[in-house]
N, C-alpha and C positions, 0 to 999 in steps of 0.2 A: 704555154698552150700552143699546139702546132698551128702554124700559119694563122695567127690571130688577126692579121691585118687584111685578110682576104676581103675584097670588096663585096663579094656575094654574101659572105657570112655576116659582115657588118650591116648590110642592108636588111638582111633577114632578121637580125636582132632588133633593129630599129622598128621594123614592121611589126614584129611580135609585141614589143613594148607599146606601140601605138594602139594596136588592136586590144591589148589587155586594158589599157587606160580608158579607151572609149567604151568598151564593154562594161567595165566597172562603173563608169560614170552614168551609163544609161540604166544599169541594174538589169540588163538582159540576161536571160538564162541561156543554156547551151543551145537553145533553139529560138532565140530571139523573142521570148515571151516576157514582156515587161512586167515588173512587179513580182515575179516568182521568186526573186532573191529574198524577199521578205518572208517567204513561206519556209517553215522548217521541213527538212526531208522526211517523207513518210517512211522510208526505209533508211535506217542509219547504217552506213558502211564504215568499218574500221579496218585499217591495214595493220596486221600483226607483224608480218615479215615482208621484206622485199630484197632482192639482190641489190647490194649497195651501189655497184657501179656497172653500167651497161658496157658490153664489149662487142665488137664486130664479130658476127658469125655465131653469137651465143644467144641465149634466151634470158629474159627477165622473169623470175619467179615471184609471185605474190600470193600470200595467204592472209586470211582475215575472217571477219564475221559480218553478217548482215542481220539486222534486227528489225522486226515489224513493230512499229510504234503505234499502229492503228488498232481499232477495235474489231477489225474484220480480217479474215484470212486472205492471203495473196497466193497466187499460183503462177507456175512457170516463171520464177524470178531468175532472170539471166544476169550474170556478173561479167561485164565486158571490160577489158583493159582499154585504156586510151593513152595517147602520147601526143606531145606537141610536134609540129612539123619543122619549126625553126628553133635553133639553139639560143639560149641566153648566154651572153658573151662576157659580162662583167658583173661585179658585185652590185652596182647601182641598179642595173636591170633586174637582178635577182631580188633586190629589196622591193622594187616596184611590183614585181610579179607576186611576191608573197602577200601583198596587201590587196590583191584583186578579190572581187566578190566571189564567194564560194560557188555560185551558180554560173559564173562566167564560162563561156566556151573557150577552152585552152587547147583543144586538140580533138581529132576524130577518134571514134571508137574502132576497135579491132573486132571484126565480126566473122573472121574466117573460122570455119569449123575446127574444133579442137583447141581453140584459143580462149574459149569462155567456159564458165561453169554455170550449172542450172540447179536451183532449188525448186523441186516440184511443188511442194506446199509449205507455206510459211504461216503458221497460225498467229493469231493476235498475241503480241508480246513475246513471240518465240525468236530465238537467235539460232542461226545456222552458220556453219563454217563453209568457206570456199577456198579453192586453190586454183591458181592460174599459172600457166607457163607460156610466155609469148615470145616468139623470135624477135630479136632487135630489128630485123628487117621489116617485120609487120608493123612495128611501132613507128617506122619512118625516120629513125635516127640515121643521119648520114655523116655530118661533120662534127668534130669535137666541140663540146660545150656542155651546158646544163639544159636538161629538158624537163618539161612537165610529164608526169606519169601518174596514173591512178586507175580507179575502178568505178564504173557506172553500174547501178542496179536498175533494172526495168522489169516490171511484172504486171500481172492482171489482178484487178480487184473489182469492186462494184463500178469503178470507172474504167472504161476500156483502155488498153495499153496504147500509148502513143510514142513518139520518138523522143520525148523529153525524159531525162533520167529522173527516177523516183528517189534515188539516193546516190551518194558519191563520196569518195575519199580521194584526196590529191596529195602529191608530194613532189619533190624534185629528185632527179637522178642524173649524175654526170655520165656522158658517153665519151670514152677515151679510146684512142688507139693504144699502142704500147708506149707509155711515157717512160723516158729514161731518166728524167729529172725527179727530184723529190721535193716535198713541201714539209718543213718542220711544223708540227702541230702540238700545241700544249693545251691539255684539258685540265681545267682548274676546278676542283670540287670546293664547295663552300660550306663551312660550319658557322653559321651566323643566324641570329633570330632574336626576337625581343626577350629581354629578361626583366621581369617585374617583381617587385617586393611588396610584402605587406608592411604596415607601419612598424611592426615589431622586428622587422629584418628577415622574416622567413620568406622563402620564394612563394610568390602567388601563382595561382593557376596550375597546381600540381597535376590536375587531370591532363592538361596539355602536355606537360613533361612526361607523364606516364605513357601517353600515346606515342610521343615522339621517340621514346627510348625502347618501346616494346617492339617485338618482331614485326617487320613491315612498316614501322613508323619512320618518320622523316630522318631522324639522326641514326637509327639503326640501319636504314637503307643506305645512308651515306657511307658507313663503314663497310657494308656489303660491297658497294661500288669500289671502294679503295682496295678491299681484299680481292675482288675479282680482277682488278687491274694487275695485281701481283707485281711482277718485275717490270711491267710496262711503265715507262716514265709518265708520271702525272704529278700534280701539285694539289695542295690543300690550303685554302685561305681560311684562317681560324680566328674567331673572336674569343680571346681568353676569358671574357666574362661568361661565356657559355660553359667553359671548362670549370670555372669557379662555381658556377651554379650547380652543375652536375656533381661536383665534388661535395658540395654541401648536402645534396640529396643522399649521397652515400652514407652520411652520418645522421640521417633522420630528419633533415631540414630543420635544424634547431634555430631558435631566434637569435637576434643580435646579442652579443655578450659584452658585459662590462668587466669581465674577469681579467686579472693581470696577465700580461704577456709572458708566457712561460719561457720565451727565449732570452728574456732579460735576466742577467745574473742576480741571484737572490730571490727570484720570483718563480723558481721551478715548481711544477705541480707536485702535490703529495704522491706517494707511491700508490699504484692502482689497487683497488679493492681485491679481496681474495676472489679466485676464479669461481664463477657460478653465481656471484651476487649481483652482477650488473649487466648480464647479457653478453653477447659476442663483442669483443673490443674491435674497433675499426680505426684504422689510420687513414685519414683522408689523403688522397693523392696530391692535393694542393694545400700547402701549409696554412693552417687557420688556428686561431686561438679559441674558436667556438667549441666548447666541450661536446663530444658526440652524445647523442641520445642512445642509451643502451637498447639493444634490440628487444629486450624483454619489456620495455616500456612503450614500444611502438605498436600502433594498431595494425590490423591485417593489411589495409591498403598502404599504410606508411611503410611497413616492412617490405611489401612487394615492390614499391617504388625504390626503396633503398637498394634492394637486390638488383633491380634493373640497372640502376645507376652504377653499381659496383661492376657488374658484368660489362656494361658499355665502356666504362672508363678503362678497364683492363684491356679491352680490345683496342680502344683508341691509342693508348700508350704503346702497345705493341706495334701498331701500324705506323704511328707517327715517328717512332724512333728511326725508321729507315726511309721515311717519306720526305718529300720536299714540302716543308711547312712554311707558310707566310703568315705572320701575326699582325692582325689589325690593331689599331689603338683600342684600348680596353673599352668594351661596351659598344664597339662599332660606332665610335663618336661621329657626330655630324660635323666634320672638319670645316666645311665651308661656313657654317653658322658660328662655330667656335672662333674661327679666324676673325670674324666680324665683331663678335660680342664678348668673347673671353678666351684669348689665345692661350692663357695658362692652362686651361682645361685640356688642350691638346697635349701639352707637355706632361701633365699628370697622367693622361690616358696612355701615352707612350711608355712612361716609366713603369706604370702598373702592369702594362702588357709584358714588358721585358721581365719584370720580377716574377710574374706567374709562369712564363715559359722557362725561366731559369730554375724555378722551384720544381718544375717537372723534368728538368734536365733535357729539354728539347732544343736542338739546333733549329734556328728559324731565321727568316729574313723579314725585317720590318717592312710593312707595306701599307699603303693607303689605297683602297679600292672601293670607291662609292658604288652602291648597289645599282644606281642608274647610269654609271659610267661617266658622270659629269662632275666638273670641279670648277669653282671660280678661281680667277687669278689670285685673289687674296688668300683663298684656301691653300692653293699650291705654294704660296710664298711662305707660309708658316711651317710647312712640312720639314721635319728634321733632316739635315744632310745625311746622305747614305741610305735614305728610305726609298724603296722602289714605289712608284706610283703606277696604278693601272687605270687607264681611262679608255672609254669606248671610242670607236672611230667617229661616232656622232658628236663627240665633244669638240670636234674641230670643224671649222667652216669647210675645209676640204681635207679628207683623210690624208695624213702625212705620207709623203713618199719616202719610205725607208725600207731598204732591203732586209733589215733585221726586225722590223716592227718596233724599233726602239728609237725614241727621239729624246733630245736634251732640251728641256723647257724650263726656263727660270731657274737654272742650276740643278734641276732634278732629272733623273732618268725615268722616262715615262714609257711604259710598255703599252702599246696600243692594242686593244682587244677588239674582237669582232662582235659588234652588237647584233649584226644580222644573224650570225650563228647562234647567239644566245636567245634570240627571239623565237627560233624554231621554224616550223613549217607553216604552210598556208592553211586556211580554213577549208572545209568546216571542221577538220580535226584540230584538237587543242594544240596550240603551238608548242607547249611544254611536253607533249607526248614524246617518249624516248625515241621512237622511230622517226618522228618528225624532226627532232633535234639532230639525230644521226645523219639523216639525209641532207639537212641544211649544212651540217658540218662538212661532209664529203663534197658537197656542191661548192661551198665557199672555197674549200681547199683546192678543188680542181681548177677553179678560175684563177688561182695563183700560180699554177704551173707555168714555167717559162716557155718561150717559143721552142718549137721543135729544133733540136740540135744545139740549144743553148747549154753551155758548160757551166751551169750554176744551179743552185737550189732556188725554189720559189720563196716568195715573201712568207715568213712564218705566220701561222694563224693561231691566235690565242683565244680560247673559248672559256670564259668564266661562267660557269653554270649558275643560273639564278637560284636563290633559296627555294623557290617554288618548284624546282625541277624534280621530277618523279624518279628518284634514284633507285626505286625498287626494281627497275628494269634496266639497270646499268649495263648489263651484258650487251644489250642492243647497241648502245653508244660505243662501247669499247670495241665492238666488231670493226668499227670504222678505222681504228688505229692499226688494224692488221693488214690494211692495203699496202702493197709493196712500194707504192709511190708516196706514202705518208710516213714521215719520220717522227715518231713520238719524242718529245723533249719536255723538260721541266721549265716552269716559268723562271726559276732562278738561273738556269742556263741561258735563257734568252735575255734576261736582265743584265747579264754580264757581257753582252755583245757590244758591237760598235754602234754608238748612238749617232743619229743624224740631227743636226741643229734645227730647231724649230722656233718660230716666233710666238710670243705670248699673244700677239694679235690674232693668231689663228684659233685661239680658244673661243668657243661659243658658249656663253652663259647668259641666258635671257632674264628679263625681269620675272617671268613666270617661274624660272628655275630658282631665283633668289627667294621668291615668295613661298616656295615649297619648303624652305629651310625652317628649322625650329626658330622661334622668335625670342625676343628679349625676356618675355615672361618666363619661359622655360629656364633660361640661364639665371634669372633673378631668384627663382624658386630653388634652384640647385645651390646657389650661393647662400641663401638663408639656411638651407639644410646643412651644408658643411660648416657654416658659422656655429650652428647649434652644437654640432659634434665637437668643434674645437673648444667650446666652453665646457662641455662634458669632460673631455680629456683633461682640461686644465684643473678641474675640481677633484678628479679622482686622485687619491693619494698615490696609488701604485700606477706604474706605467702600463697602459693597455693599448689595444689596437682599434678602439672604437672609431677613431678618426678615419682609419683605413677602411674599416667596414662600411662606414657611412659614405666615404668617397666612392667606393664601389657602387653603392646604391644610387648615388647622385649621378655618376657617369652613365649608368644604364637609362636614366631618364633623359639623357642628352643624345641618345642613339639615333642613327639614321633610321633604325627600325621603328622609332616613335613618331616619324613625320606624319604618318597617316592619322594619328590621334594625338596631336600635341597637347591638347587641353587635358586629356587623361594623364599624360606624363607629368604635366605641371601639378595636377591634383595629387598624384602619387607622391611627388617630392614634398608638397605641403603637408600631406598626412604623416609622412615620416618625421618631418620637422616638428609637427605638433606633438607626436609621441615623445620625441626627445625633450621638448620643452616641458611636457607634463612630468617626465622623470626628473628634470632639473627642479621643478616646482615642489617636488617631494623633499627637497632640502630647504627647510623653511624656518621662519621665526613663529613661535606659537602666538596666535592672535587672541587667545581666550583670556590669558592672565599674564601680567596685571593689566587692568583696563586704564589705570591712571596711577601716578606716583605723586605723593605729597612729602616735601622735605620740611623738617622742623627748623632748619637754618639755611644757610646759603650753600650747603653741600649735604650729601647723604648717599647711602648705597641703595641699590635695588637690583632685581634679577629678571632675566628673560630666559625662556626655554627655546633651545635650538633642536630641531628634529632632522635626522637623516633617514629618509625613507628608502634609500637605495640599499642593495645587498653588498655594497663595497664601501670601504672607508673613504671619506672625502676630506679635503683640506679647503676651508673657506675663510673668508675675511668678513668679520662683522664690522660694519661701518655705520656712521651717523651723519645726518644732514640736519643742521639747526641754525638758529641765528647766532650772532657773535656774543650774546650775553649769557650763554650756557655752554658748557663743555662736558663731555663724558670720558672718563678714564676706564680702561678695561676692554675697549674694542680692539680689533686686530685679528690676526690669523689664528684659527682654531682648527683642530683635527677632530672629526666626529667619526666614531666607530660605525660600522655597518648596522643599520636598523636601530640606531640609538636615539635617546633624548638626553640633552645635556643642558645644565643650568649655567648661564653666563652671568657672573657678578659684575655690575658696573657701578661706578662712582660718579654722581652728578655734581657739578659745581656751577654756581651762578653768581653774577654780579648785580642782579636786580631781582627784587621779589616780584611775584606774580606767576602767571601761567605761561610756560614755554612749551611749544610743540616741537618735538624732535621726531625725525624719521630714521628708524633703524632698518638697515637692509643688508643682504648678503651678496658678496661678490666672489669671484675667483681671486687668487692672490694677486693677479695682474690688474684687478679692478673692474672686470666685466661683470655687470649685474646679473644675478641668477633669476630675478623676477620676484622673489619673496621680500616683502618689506612690511614695516609696522610703524604706524604713527602713534605716538604716545604723549599725552599731556603731562607735564611735570609742574607741580605747584610749589613755589618756594616762599615760606613765611618767615621774614626777618623780624625779630622781636625788638621794640624800641627801648630807650634808656629809662623813661618814666615808669614803664611796666616793671623793669628790673628794680627801681627804687621802691615802688609800692610793695613788691614782693619782699624786699629786704626789711622794710618797716614792719610789715606783717609778721615776718619771722621773728624780729626783735620783740614785738608785743607778745607773740605766742610764747616764746621761751621765757620772757620776763614774768608773764602771768603764771607759768608753771613754777618758776623759782619762788615767787611770792607765796604761792599756795603751799609749797613745801615748807617754807620758813614758818608760816602760820601753824602748820601741823606740828612742827617741832616745838614751838613755843607752847602750844596747847598741851602737848604731851608733857612738857617740863612742869607746867603749873599743876597739872593733875597729879604728878608724882609728888610735888611738895605738899599738896593738900592731903595726900594719903599719909605722909609721915607725921603731919601735925595731928 
């Protein structure tokens, strides 16, 4: 910045900050009317365009709209430009200024004829356009720096006109002479957002996805911005979980599948059906074993969403092949919370992220970039070596002094981003308004210009656009990168620069920051969920990807995007786990028959029925728990066909007569219980020796009586024969 150490300018900057702070604290309006700051503007002014940078001898052009929010007409509505008299000289002053009360007086109006616009009549609810062109000299800009600039609206209604503005719009504008130095600026677009699943594995909230992918929607506008940037260097931070989600939408948003993994040798899928029998075949951009739902089976809304997803994914892949892409841990993991509660989740998220990006054949740089720009020292410690970390300048007690905006912290390369630029402009305009973000960006960049005559570039500025940024007007922001003193660069370029050493003690992470993390309940629910998936994978006979599918779902419940509603995320994980447990419970022992078993001796056979309610074959172990006086043969590993009922024949042996209760249950081959069990009483009746003797005597008497009777019949027959011959 030319002559930044000038005493006059420094004093002016201090005075400006003090005035702003005092005015904001008192809540005074532009004309010292206390309490008016609490009142909404009657005339809402919005700036649509403004000259990005003010230059000596030139004019600042502003266009926009004014809207009458009252129930009565207004007349002679004048739109006057205003500007501050003293420059803002550093980023800290700019941050303070951006927080001032929207009604605070930050500079005098320009009232010279020809510099303002007039709307003769503005009916209730009506919106009118305005256009201003104001010479820089009239705005009072004299020395280089950043100034307030904006528009005041004043008109007549049932209340007589006074000197207080009835509406206003404000922003910042840099005033520069002819800078010979440049400032590298990296604009980073972000593809991230919550991904929610139904218990059966389908994506939940398809209406939200439809709106985001449709023309003008959040994700559509993001690609519009990237396409408008064209060859201008820019970067994209991407959550691969969003790509997997959109990929699933391209194939009809099918549920979770237990089908065999077709990439495993011997498990290849059967040949496709003849053309015309199953609808349009679709190959998902991200490898998945989930069979696509044929288009002919999709409803009208489902098919429309699938087509939106296909179009979007094709555009994304075309853009990302040549863009600077940085991949977040899968699901935009809450790394700070994971470091404290489950470090392995970070490793899993990084590995899954890498696998997705490789399946898409996209070159990428692994990155950790918290939405709020903050990270705990513990979180930073678990980050994988070689990963670039993006932290906001507010993550440090004092913004690091680095000519490259790159510091080395706890062994990691940390790219320091501008939280001020990401915050956008001052009220009453929305801070995320594209014009507000652009003017904040060029203002922050201008304050980084080196002193006049310095033979070096300014400190790079990294702007990570928040997910809430309105990308549909990206052209407004991209205009800033066309300034001759701004050098557009990618984040990867900056991350490969010279890093300045920084101490971990400089990190600021408060108790409030830690309290905002996902808690132990979220991670416990996710653990229960993946445990259930591991049991399911263990009992399925063929190799599947159910563990990977469920891990994807679990990681999205541990996302930074779920911090606002952590209990909802925990309930989602619990609902998915319950669905999987119900599926496992469909592999069961029939409890209806037999109800009891009676043995006629110390051993004997009986049978139980095993049912597999899944649509895939399973391998389970039938096991028994009982006392030491009874044992069962025939338990062990069994394979059950899909949707089958199988009779298991068992042999019971006991060393003591009486009733023995045994518990039959099913497990995986490794011994993990599936949940289904059956208690069965077994009665053993051991017969005594006296009973056997009595039975033997009875048998002798019976057969002796029969023999005696036959002998008597034979003698009688012989006597009768002799009598007949006599």
